[in-house]
Biopython code that builds the backbone (N, CA, C, O; Angstrom):
import numpy as np
from Bio.PDB.StructureBuilder import StructureBuilder

atoms = [
    (1, "UNK", "N", (-29.666, 89.370, 68.038)),
    (1, "UNK", "CA", (-28.988, 90.057, 66.956)),
    (1, "UNK", "C", (-27.994, 91.038, 67.564)),
    (1, "UNK", "O", (-28.343, 91.820, 68.448)),
    (2, "UNK", "N", (-26.758, 90.993, 67.087)),
    (2, "UNK", "CA", (-25.712, 91.896, 67.553)),
    (2, "UNK", "C", (-25.503, 93.011, 66.552)),
    (2, "UNK", "O", (-25.706, 92.830, 65.351)),
    (3, "UNK", "N", (-25.096, 94.163, 67.053)),
    (3, "UNK", "CA", (-24.772, 95.304, 66.201)),
    (3, "UNK", "C", (-23.273, 95.534, 66.247)),
    (3, "UNK", "O", (-22.650, 95.392, 67.299)),
    (4, "UNK", "N", (-22.696, 95.886, 65.117)),
    (4, "UNK", "CA", (-21.271, 96.169, 65.021)),
    (4, "UNK", "C", (-21.099, 97.531, 64.372)),
    (4, "UNK", "O", (-21.567, 97.758, 63.257)),
    (5, "UNK", "N", (-20.439, 98.419, 65.059)),
    (5, "UNK", "CA", (-20.192, 99.746, 64.530)),
    (5, "UNK", "C", (-18.885, 99.731, 63.761)),
    (5, "UNK", "O", (-17.850, 99.322, 64.287)),
    (6, "UNK", "N", (-18.935, 100.173, 62.529)),
    (6, "UNK", "CA", (-17.744, 100.261, 61.690)),
    (6, "UNK", "C", (-17.545, 101.729, 61.332)),
    (6, "UNK", "O", (-18.419, 102.370, 60.749)),
    (7, "UNK", "N", (-16.381, 102.237, 61.693)),
    (7, "UNK", "CA", (-16.088, 103.637, 61.393)),
    (7, "UNK", "C", (-14.937, 103.806, 60.417)),
    (7, "UNK", "O", (-14.736, 104.894, 59.878)),
    (8, "UNK", "N", (-14.176, 102.737, 60.181)),
    (8, "UNK", "CA", (-13.086, 102.804, 59.208)),
    (8, "UNK", "C", (-13.133, 101.561, 58.321)),
    (8, "UNK", "O", (-13.619, 100.508, 58.733)),
    (9, "UNK", "N", (-12.630, 101.698, 57.122)),
    (9, "UNK", "CA", (-12.616, 100.569, 56.187)),
    (9, "UNK", "C", (-11.769, 99.415, 56.700)),
    (9, "UNK", "O", (-12.058, 98.256, 56.403)),
    (10, "UNK", "N", (-10.739, 99.714, 57.456)),
    (10, "UNK", "CA", (-9.862, 98.677, 57.980)),
    (10, "UNK", "C", (-10.586, 97.729, 58.939)),
    (10, "UNK", "O", (-10.127, 96.609, 59.161)),
    (11, "UNK", "N", (-11.694, 98.159, 59.498)),
    (11, "UNK", "CA", (-12.464, 97.320, 60.412)),
    (11, "UNK", "C", (-13.260, 96.241, 59.678)),
    (11, "UNK", "O", (-13.758, 95.310, 60.311)),
    (12, "UNK", "N", (-13.386, 96.350, 58.363)),
    (12, "UNK", "CA", (-14.177, 95.377, 57.614)),
    (12, "UNK", "C", (-13.571, 93.981, 57.616)),
    (12, "UNK", "O", (-14.299, 93.002, 57.775)),
    (13, "UNK", "N", (-12.251, 93.863, 57.444)),
    (13, "UNK", "CA", (-11.624, 92.544, 57.331)),
    (13, "UNK", "C", (-11.933, 91.647, 58.528)),
    (13, "UNK", "O", (-12.431, 90.538, 58.332)),
    (14, "UNK", "N", (-11.656, 92.087, 59.773)),
    (14, "UNK", "CA", (-11.943, 91.187, 60.897)),
    (14, "UNK", "C", (-13.434, 90.928, 61.090)),
    (14, "UNK", "O", (-13.818, 89.850, 61.543)),
    (15, "UNK", "N", (-14.264, 91.888, 60.758)),
    (15, "UNK", "CA", (-15.712, 91.699, 60.931)),
    (15, "UNK", "C", (-16.232, 90.671, 59.923)),
    (15, "UNK", "O", (-16.990, 89.772, 60.284)),
    (16, "UNK", "N", (-15.824, 90.807, 58.664)),
    (16, "UNK", "CA", (-16.277, 89.853, 57.644)),
    (16, "UNK", "C", (-15.746, 88.456, 57.952)),
    (16, "UNK", "O", (-16.487, 87.476, 57.871)),
    (17, "UNK", "N", (-14.465, 88.365, 58.304)),
    (17, "UNK", "CA", (-13.889, 87.056, 58.644)),
    (17, "UNK", "C", (-14.602, 86.467, 59.861)),
    (17, "UNK", "O", (-14.845, 85.262, 59.915)),
    (18, "UNK", "N", (-14.932, 87.306, 60.825)),
    (18, "UNK", "CA", (-15.639, 86.837, 62.015)),
    (18, "UNK", "C", (-17.027, 86.310, 61.697)),
    (18, "UNK", "O", (-17.434, 85.274, 62.224)),
    (19, "UNK", "N", (-17.762, 87.017, 60.836)),
    (19, "UNK", "CA", (-19.085, 86.533, 60.424)),
    (19, "UNK", "C", (-18.961, 85.193, 59.707)),
    (19, "UNK", "O", (-19.753, 84.280, 59.943)),
    (20, "UNK", "N", (-17.967, 85.080, 58.832)),
    (20, "UNK", "CA", (-17.775, 83.841, 58.086)),
    (20, "UNK", "C", (-17.470, 82.679, 59.031)),
    (20, "UNK", "O", (-18.051, 81.601, 58.918)),
    (21, "UNK", "N", (-16.557, 82.917, 59.952)),
    (21, "UNK", "CA", (-16.170, 81.850, 60.880)),
    (21, "UNK", "C", (-17.306, 81.494, 61.834)),
    (21, "UNK", "O", (-17.498, 80.321, 62.155)),
    (22, "UNK", "N", (-18.059, 82.492, 62.288)),
    (22, "UNK", "CA", (-19.163, 82.195, 63.206)),
    (22, "UNK", "C", (-20.283, 81.438, 62.493)),
    (22, "UNK", "O", (-21.074, 80.747, 63.135)),
    (23, "UNK", "N", (-20.350, 81.567, 61.168)),
    (23, "UNK", "CA", (-21.316, 80.797, 60.388)),
    (23, "UNK", "C", (-20.798, 79.396, 60.093)),
    (23, "UNK", "O", (-21.492, 78.585, 59.480)),
    (24, "UNK", "N", (-19.569, 79.116, 60.535)),
    (24, "UNK", "CA", (-18.988, 77.798, 60.310)),
    (24, "UNK", "C", (-18.539, 77.570, 58.875)),
    (24, "UNK", "O", (-18.474, 76.432, 58.409)),
    (25, "UNK", "N", (-18.231, 78.656, 58.181)),
    (25, "UNK", "CA", (-17.857, 78.565, 56.775)),
    (25, "UNK", "C", (-16.361, 78.786, 56.579)),
    (25, "UNK", "O", (-15.755, 79.636, 57.231)),
    (26, "UNK", "N", (-15.785, 78.018, 55.682)),
    (26, "UNK", "CA", (-14.415, 78.269, 55.256)),
    (26, "UNK", "C", (-14.464, 79.293, 54.123)),
    (26, "UNK", "O", (-15.534, 79.615, 53.607)),
    (27, "UNK", "N", (-13.308, 79.791, 53.751)),
    (27, "UNK", "CA", (-13.267, 80.687, 52.593)),
    (27, "UNK", "C", (-13.770, 79.958, 51.352)),
    (27, "UNK", "O", (-14.442, 80.554, 50.511)),
    (28, "UNK", "N", (-13.454, 78.691, 51.237)),
    (28, "UNK", "CA", (-13.903, 77.912, 50.090)),
    (28, "UNK", "C", (-15.431, 77.783, 50.073)),
    (28, "UNK", "O", (-16.052, 77.900, 49.017)),
    (29, "UNK", "N", (-16.032, 77.544, 51.240)),
    (29, "UNK", "CA", (-17.496, 77.446, 51.322)),
    (29, "UNK", "C", (-18.160, 78.743, 50.855)),
    (29, "UNK", "O", (-19.103, 78.726, 50.064)),
    (30, "UNK", "N", (-17.650, 79.858, 51.357)),
    (30, "UNK", "CA", (-18.241, 81.143, 51.009)),
    (30, "UNK", "C", (-17.996, 81.467, 49.544)),
    (30, "UNK", "O", (-18.875, 82.009, 48.874)),
    (31, "UNK", "N", (-16.813, 81.141, 49.041)),
    (31, "UNK", "CA", (-16.515, 81.366, 47.629)),
    (31, "UNK", "C", (-17.504, 80.607, 46.745)),
    (31, "UNK", "O", (-17.968, 81.129, 45.732)),
    (32, "UNK", "N", (-17.824, 79.371, 47.137)),
    (32, "UNK", "CA", (-18.799, 78.584, 46.365)),
    (32, "UNK", "C", (-20.159, 79.275, 46.350)),
    (32, "UNK", "O", (-20.828, 79.308, 45.318)),
    (33, "UNK", "N", (-20.567, 79.825, 47.487)),
    (33, "UNK", "CA", (-21.851, 80.542, 47.549)),
    (33, "UNK", "C", (-21.849, 81.758, 46.627)),
    (33, "UNK", "O", (-22.879, 82.128, 46.064)),
    (34, "UNK", "N", (-20.669, 82.376, 46.483)),
    (34, "UNK", "CA", (-20.540, 83.581, 45.664)),
    (34, "UNK", "C", (-20.270, 83.269, 44.196)),
    (34, "UNK", "O", (-20.330, 84.159, 43.347)),
    (35, "UNK", "N", (-19.974, 82.006, 43.898)),
    (35, "UNK", "CA", (-19.682, 81.619, 42.524)),
    (35, "UNK", "C", (-18.296, 82.037, 42.060)),
    (35, "UNK", "O", (-18.085, 82.300, 40.876)),
    (36, "UNK", "N", (-17.346, 82.099, 42.998)),
    (36, "UNK", "CA", (-15.976, 82.471, 42.671)),
    (36, "UNK", "C", (-15.025, 81.429, 43.266)),
    (36, "UNK", "O", (-15.454, 80.548, 44.012)),
    (37, "UNK", "N", (-13.755, 81.529, 42.939)),
    (37, "UNK", "CA", (-12.785, 80.579, 43.483)),
    (37, "UNK", "C", (-12.385, 80.988, 44.903)),
    (37, "UNK", "O", (-12.558, 82.138, 45.305)),
    (38, "UNK", "N", (-11.852, 80.029, 45.644)),
    (38, "UNK", "CA", (-11.373, 80.308, 46.991)),
    (38, "UNK", "C", (-10.262, 81.345, 46.945)),
    (38, "UNK", "O", (-10.193, 82.217, 47.811)),
    (39, "UNK", "N", (-9.389, 81.259, 45.942)),
    (39, "UNK", "CA", (-8.287, 82.208, 45.829)),
    (39, "UNK", "C", (-8.806, 83.625, 45.623)),
    (39, "UNK", "O", (-8.292, 84.572, 46.220)),
    (40, "UNK", "N", (-9.821, 83.771, 44.781)),
    (40, "UNK", "CA", (-10.414, 85.091, 44.549)),
    (40, "UNK", "C", (-11.047, 85.621, 45.825)),
    (40, "UNK", "O", (-10.894, 86.796, 46.160)),
    (41, "UNK", "N", (-11.760, 84.751, 46.539)),
    (41, "UNK", "CA", (-12.377, 85.208, 47.785)),
    (41, "UNK", "C", (-11.315, 85.580, 48.815)),
    (41, "UNK", "O", (-11.472, 86.569, 49.531)),
    (42, "UNK", "N", (-10.241, 84.804, 48.902)),
    (42, "UNK", "CA", (-9.170, 85.089, 49.854)),
    (42, "UNK", "C", (-8.606, 86.489, 49.628)),
    (42, "UNK", "O", (-8.394, 87.242, 50.578)),
    (43, "UNK", "N", (-8.366, 86.827, 48.377)),
    (43, "UNK", "CA", (-7.867, 88.168, 48.047)),
    (43, "UNK", "C", (-8.901, 89.223, 48.432)),
    (43, "UNK", "O", (-8.555, 90.276, 48.967)),
    (44, "UNK", "N", (-10.160, 88.934, 48.159)),
    (44, "UNK", "CA", (-11.238, 89.872, 48.484)),
    (44, "UNK", "C", (-11.310, 90.119, 49.989)),
    (44, "UNK", "O", (-11.395, 91.267, 50.426)),
    (45, "UNK", "N", (-11.276, 89.048, 50.784)),
    (45, "UNK", "CA", (-11.363, 89.196, 52.237)),
    (45, "UNK", "C", (-10.131, 89.913, 52.778)),
    (45, "UNK", "O", (-10.241, 90.761, 53.664)),
    (46, "UNK", "N", (-8.969, 89.578, 52.252)),
    (46, "UNK", "CA", (-7.722, 90.195, 52.705)),
    (46, "UNK", "C", (-7.698, 91.695, 52.395)),
    (46, "UNK", "O", (-7.128, 92.486, 53.146)),
    (47, "UNK", "N", (-8.318, 92.068, 51.290)),
    (47, "UNK", "CA", (-8.357, 93.468, 50.871)),
    (47, "UNK", "C", (-9.722, 94.096, 51.114)),
    (47, "UNK", "O", (-10.148, 94.975, 50.364)),
    (48, "UNK", "N", (-10.398, 93.654, 52.146)),
    (48, "UNK", "CA", (-11.756, 94.136, 52.451)),
    (48, "UNK", "C", (-11.877, 95.655, 52.495)),
    (48, "UNK", "O", (-12.904, 96.181, 52.065)),
    (49, "UNK", "N", (-10.871, 96.392, 52.997)),
    (49, "UNK", "CA", (-11.015, 97.853, 53.006)),
    (49, "UNK", "C", (-11.161, 98.463, 51.609)),
    (49, "UNK", "O", (-11.618, 99.598, 51.478)),
    (50, "UNK", "N", (-10.783, 97.729, 50.580)),
    (50, "UNK", "CA", (-10.844, 98.246, 49.216)),
    (50, "UNK", "C", (-11.939, 97.571, 48.388)),
    (50, "UNK", "O", (-12.008, 97.756, 47.173)),
    (51, "UNK", "N", (-12.782, 96.798, 49.043)),
    (51, "UNK", "CA", (-13.858, 96.080, 48.369)),
    (51, "UNK", "C", (-14.922, 97.074, 47.885)),
    (51, "UNK", "O", (-15.252, 98.034, 48.581)),
    (52, "UNK", "N", (-15.443, 96.830, 46.698)),
    (52, "UNK", "CA", (-16.522, 97.686, 46.210)),
    (52, "UNK", "C", (-17.777, 97.450, 47.059)),
    (52, "UNK", "O", (-17.915, 96.415, 47.712)),
    (53, "UNK", "N", (-18.662, 98.405, 47.037)),
    (53, "UNK", "CA", (-19.906, 98.278, 47.795)),
    (53, "UNK", "C", (-20.716, 97.091, 47.279)),
    (53, "UNK", "O", (-21.318, 96.363, 48.068)),
    (54, "UNK", "N", (-20.736, 96.892, 45.969)),
    (54, "UNK", "CA", (-21.515, 95.772, 45.428)),
    (54, "UNK", "C", (-20.933, 94.437, 45.880)),
    (54, "UNK", "O", (-21.690, 93.512, 46.174)),
    (55, "UNK", "N", (-19.609, 94.314, 45.942)),
    (55, "UNK", "CA", (-19.001, 93.069, 46.433)),
    (55, "UNK", "C", (-19.269, 92.899, 47.918)),
    (55, "UNK", "O", (-19.568, 91.795, 48.374)),
    (56, "UNK", "N", (-19.164, 93.981, 48.675)),
    (56, "UNK", "CA", (-19.442, 93.911, 50.108)),
    (56, "UNK", "C", (-20.861, 93.418, 50.348)),
    (56, "UNK", "O", (-21.080, 92.543, 51.185)),
    (57, "UNK", "N", (-21.817, 93.967, 49.627)),
    (57, "UNK", "CA", (-23.208, 93.552, 49.795)),
    (57, "UNK", "C", (-23.407, 92.093, 49.400)),
    (57, "UNK", "O", (-24.183, 91.383, 50.039)),
    (58, "UNK", "N", (-22.716, 91.635, 48.353)),
    (58, "UNK", "CA", (-22.818, 90.232, 47.941)),
    (58, "UNK", "C", (-22.274, 89.313, 49.028)),
    (58, "UNK", "O", (-22.881, 88.288, 49.335)),
    (59, "UNK", "N", (-21.129, 89.676, 49.612)),
    (59, "UNK", "CA", (-20.531, 88.864, 50.674)),
    (59, "UNK", "C", (-21.449, 88.837, 51.888)),
    (59, "UNK", "O", (-21.701, 87.770, 52.447)),
    (60, "UNK", "N", (-21.948, 89.993, 52.301)),
    (60, "UNK", "CA", (-22.831, 90.045, 53.473)),
    (60, "UNK", "C", (-24.107, 89.243, 53.229)),
    (60, "UNK", "O", (-24.578, 88.536, 54.120)),
    (61, "UNK", "N", (-24.661, 89.351, 52.031)),
    (61, "UNK", "CA", (-25.864, 88.587, 51.699)),
    (61, "UNK", "C", (-25.589, 87.086, 51.774)),
    (61, "UNK", "O", (-26.406, 86.331, 52.301)),
    (62, "UNK", "N", (-24.437, 86.649, 51.247)),
    (62, "UNK", "CA", (-24.083, 85.228, 51.280)),
    (62, "UNK", "C", (-23.887, 84.738, 52.711)),
    (62, "UNK", "O", (-24.054, 83.553, 53.000)),
    (63, "UNK", "N", (-23.530, 85.662, 53.603)),
    (63, "UNK", "CA", (-23.355, 85.311, 55.012)),
    (63, "UNK", "C", (-24.649, 85.445, 55.819)),
    (63, "UNK", "O", (-24.691, 85.091, 56.997)),
    (64, "UNK", "N", (-25.693, 85.954, 55.183)),
    (64, "UNK", "CA", (-26.950, 86.171, 55.901)),
    (64, "UNK", "C", (-26.878, 87.347, 56.848)),
    (64, "UNK", "O", (-27.552, 87.371, 57.878)),
    (65, "UNK", "N", (-26.052, 88.328, 56.492)),
    (65, "UNK", "CA", (-25.859, 89.514, 57.333)),
    (65, "UNK", "C", (-26.530, 90.708, 56.665)),
    (65, "UNK", "O", (-26.411, 90.906, 55.456)),
    (66, "UNK", "N", (-27.224, 91.484, 57.453)),
    (66, "UNK", "CA", (-27.915, 92.663, 56.949)),
    (66, "UNK", "C", (-27.097, 93.904, 57.262)),
    (66, "UNK", "O", (-26.609, 94.061, 58.381)),
    (67, "UNK", "N", (-26.946, 94.783, 56.284)),
    (67, "UNK", "CA", (-26.261, 96.056, 56.474)),
    (67, "UNK", "C", (-27.304, 97.118, 56.792)),
    (67, "UNK", "O", (-28.244, 97.322, 56.024)),
    (68, "UNK", "N", (-27.138, 97.793, 57.922)),
    (68, "UNK", "CA", (-28.053, 98.848, 58.334)),
    (68, "UNK", "C", (-27.243, 100.124, 58.516)),
    (68, "UNK", "O", (-26.261, 100.138, 59.258)),
    (69, "UNK", "N", (-27.645, 101.182, 57.851)),
    (69, "UNK", "CA", (-26.984, 102.477, 58.002)),
    (69, "UNK", "C", (-27.797, 103.317, 58.970)),
    (69, "UNK", "O", (-29.024, 103.375, 58.886)),
    (70, "UNK", "N", (-27.103, 103.963, 59.882)),
    (70, "UNK", "CA", (-27.791, 104.749, 60.907)),
    (70, "UNK", "C", (-27.081, 106.084, 61.033)),
    (70, "UNK", "O", (-25.852, 106.141, 61.089)),
    (71, "UNK", "N", (-27.852, 107.148, 61.078)),
    (71, "UNK", "CA", (-27.234, 108.469, 61.222)),
    (71, "UNK", "C", (-26.789, 108.684, 62.665)),
    (71, "UNK", "O", (-27.365, 108.140, 63.607)),
    (72, "UNK", "N", (-25.746, 109.493, 62.801)),
    (72, "UNK", "CA", (-25.224, 109.818, 64.122)),
    (72, "UNK", "C", (-25.998, 111.002, 64.680)),
    (72, "UNK", "O", (-26.604, 111.759, 63.922)),
    (73, "UNK", "N", (-25.985, 111.170, 66.010)),
    (73, "UNK", "CA", (-26.584, 112.375, 66.585)),
    (73, "UNK", "C", (-25.881, 113.609, 66.013)),
    (73, "UNK", "O", (-24.692, 113.566, 65.696)),
    (74, "UNK", "N", (-26.619, 114.691, 65.886)),
    (74, "UNK", "CA", (-26.038, 115.883, 65.279)),
    (74, "UNK", "C", (-25.971, 117.053, 66.248)),
    (74, "UNK", "O", (-26.713, 117.132, 67.227)),
    (75, "UNK", "N", (-25.041, 117.968, 65.930)),
    (75, "UNK", "CA", (-24.929, 119.226, 66.661)),
    (75, "UNK", "C", (-26.022, 120.172, 66.181)),
    (75, "UNK", "O", (-26.763, 119.842, 65.255)),
    (76, "UNK", "N", (-26.127, 121.323, 66.791)),
    (76, "UNK", "CA", (-27.149, 122.284, 66.393)),
    (76, "UNK", "C", (-26.951, 122.779, 64.965)),
    (76, "UNK", "O", (-27.908, 123.228, 64.335)),
    (77, "UNK", "N", (-25.715, 122.704, 64.439)),
    (77, "UNK", "CA", (-25.478, 123.138, 63.061)),
    (77, "UNK", "C", (-25.714, 122.012, 62.047)),
    (77, "UNK", "O", (-25.499, 122.195, 60.849)),
    (78, "UNK", "N", (-26.157, 120.848, 62.533)),
    (78, "UNK", "CA", (-26.468, 119.736, 61.644)),
    (78, "UNK", "C", (-25.320, 118.785, 61.376)),
    (78, "UNK", "O", (-25.514, 117.768, 60.711)),
    (79, "UNK", "N", (-24.124, 119.084, 61.875)),
    (79, "UNK", "CA", (-22.993, 118.180, 61.664)),
    (79, "UNK", "C", (-23.031, 117.059, 62.687)),
    (79, "UNK", "O", (-23.456, 117.277, 63.822)),
    (80, "UNK", "N", (-22.593, 115.859, 62.309)),
    (80, "UNK", "CA", (-22.548, 114.757, 63.283)),
    (80, "UNK", "C", (-21.662, 115.123, 64.466)),
    (80, "UNK", "O", (-20.635, 115.782, 64.304)),
    (81, "UNK", "N", (-22.065, 114.692, 65.650)),
    (81, "UNK", "CA", (-21.352, 115.063, 66.875)),
    (81, "UNK", "C", (-19.937, 114.519, 66.937)),
    (81, "UNK", "O", (-19.093, 115.090, 67.628)),
    (82, "UNK", "N", (-19.658, 113.442, 66.241)),
    (82, "UNK", "CA", (-18.325, 112.852, 66.335)),
    (82, "UNK", "C", (-17.573, 112.909, 64.999)),
    (82, "UNK", "O", (-16.796, 112.006, 64.687)),
    (83, "UNK", "N", (-17.800, 113.950, 64.225)),
    (83, "UNK", "CA", (-17.134, 114.068, 62.935)),
    (83, "UNK", "C", (-15.643, 114.286, 63.119)),
    (83, "UNK", "O", (-15.211, 115.146, 63.886)),
    (84, "UNK", "N", (-14.874, 113.493, 62.402)),
    (84, "UNK", "CA", (-13.424, 113.666, 62.337)),
    (84, "UNK", "C", (-13.113, 114.020, 60.898)),
    (84, "UNK", "O", (-13.795, 113.549, 59.989)),
    (85, "UNK", "N", (-12.114, 114.826, 60.674)),
    (85, "UNK", "CA", (-11.839, 115.205, 59.287)),
    (85, "UNK", "C", (-11.399, 113.986, 58.490)),
    (85, "UNK", "O", (-10.577, 113.189, 58.941)),
    (86, "UNK", "N", (-11.949, 113.864, 57.327)),
    (86, "UNK", "CA", (-11.651, 112.712, 56.466)),
    (86, "UNK", "C", (-10.403, 112.977, 55.640)),
    (86, "UNK", "O", (-10.121, 114.118, 55.274)),
    (87, "UNK", "N", (-9.667, 111.930, 55.353)),
    (87, "UNK", "CA", (-8.511, 112.003, 54.471)),
    (87, "UNK", "C", (-8.984, 111.689, 53.053)),
    (87, "UNK", "O", (-9.361, 110.550, 52.778)),
    (88, "UNK", "N", (-8.976, 112.630, 52.180)),
    (88, "UNK", "CA", (-9.421, 112.391, 50.809)),
    (88, "UNK", "C", (-8.248, 112.223, 49.935)),
    (88, "UNK", "O", (-8.399, 112.010, 48.732)),
]
sb = StructureBuilder()
sb.init_structure("model")
sb.init_model(0)
sb.init_chain("A")
sb.init_seg("    ")
for serial, (resi, resn, name, xyz) in enumerate(atoms, 1):
    if name == "N":
        sb.init_residue(resn, " ", resi, " ")
    sb.init_atom(name, np.array(xyz, "f"), 0.0, 1.0, " ", f" {name:<3s}", serial, name[0])
structure = sb.get_structure()
């Protein structure tokens, strides 16, 4: 089992496409598993950084991929050691 660290939403597109391709699935194959059209899935994969959490979980489940959240090491004040200011 491999672990992939994702720190930005932009990293989702290549990771999801990579999981799909390593499973030997086309976009059409995965779309069928999800009950949507290939065109809809193509847009979803292309816009992965803007995918809802529920859609992301559905795609990962269809790929047989488990999402694991892990906390980062923290400083003495409780903030994560590698916190970068977020753009809101």
